[in-house]
N, C-alpha and C positions, 0 to 999 in steps of 0.2 A: 077163505082164510089162508094165510101164508104159512108154509111149513118150514121150519128151519132145519137145515142140513148141517151136521157136524162133519168135517173132513179131518181125519187124523192122518198126518203124515208119517209114514214108517221110515223116512229117510232114503227110501229107495229111488232110483232114476226115474223120473216121470217120463212117460212116452212122448210128450210134446215139447220137452225141452232137449236140446242137442247137447253134445259133449262140450263144445266151444262155449256154449252159454253157462254151463256149469263150472267151467274152469276159468272164465272171464273174470268173476268177481275175485278169487283168491289171487290171480296173477295181477290184476290191477292193485290189490291192496299190497301185496309184495313189492311191487314196482314202486308204489307211494312210500312204503317204508324205506327202501333203499334210497329213493331221492331224498327223503328228509335226512337221513343219516349223512349222506353226501354233502348235502348243502350246509348241514350243521358243522361238519368237519372243516370245510372250505373257509366257512365264516370264522371259525374258531382260530384256524391258521392265520387268517389274514388280519385278525384283531391282535394276535400274538406278534405277528412280524411287524405291524404298525406301532406296538408298543416298544418293540426292540429299537426300531428306527428312531422313535421320539425320545428315547432314554437319556440320550447325551444333551438334549435341549431342554429337558424339563427343569433341571437345577442349574441353568446357565449362569444365574446370577451370584451363585455361591463360589467361593474359591475352590480349587482342586485340592483334594488331599494329598499330603506328602506321602511318598512311597516309603520313606524311611522314618524312623521315630526321630525325636529330637535329640540333640547332642546331650551327653551326660554332663551334669553340673555338679559341682561339689562346693560346699560352703564351710568355712572353719567356724565351729561354734566357740563361744566364750565359756570360761569355766562356769558361770553363772547358768548359762543355757544348758550346758551338759548336766549340770546337777538337776535342774528342772526337768530334762528329758529322763534322766535316770529315775526320778521320782515317779514320774508318769508310768514308765515301764513296770516299776515295782507295784503301783497302785493298780494297773489294769491286769498285771500278771497274777494277782492273787484272786482275781473274780473265777468263779466257776462257769463252765459254759452251759 
């Protein structure tokens, strides 16, 4: 008949495991984490620089916007138009907000 042995680890350093073996896994995990962060930043920076470079060509078919606003225009209203406008101002001015 087979006897089962239960081994409970106390977290103490085992005699057959060297210090380098114990430190190897955490060091490799830390190195992998640093590598992932660095590659992520490099790729993100590259994607941003590509977007900035393409920015001018994305909307090349549209006309460029003016840097200044349009010239001011004024039109003389007829007396009938002035009366109609004054009526609108009175009508909308009486409304509560």
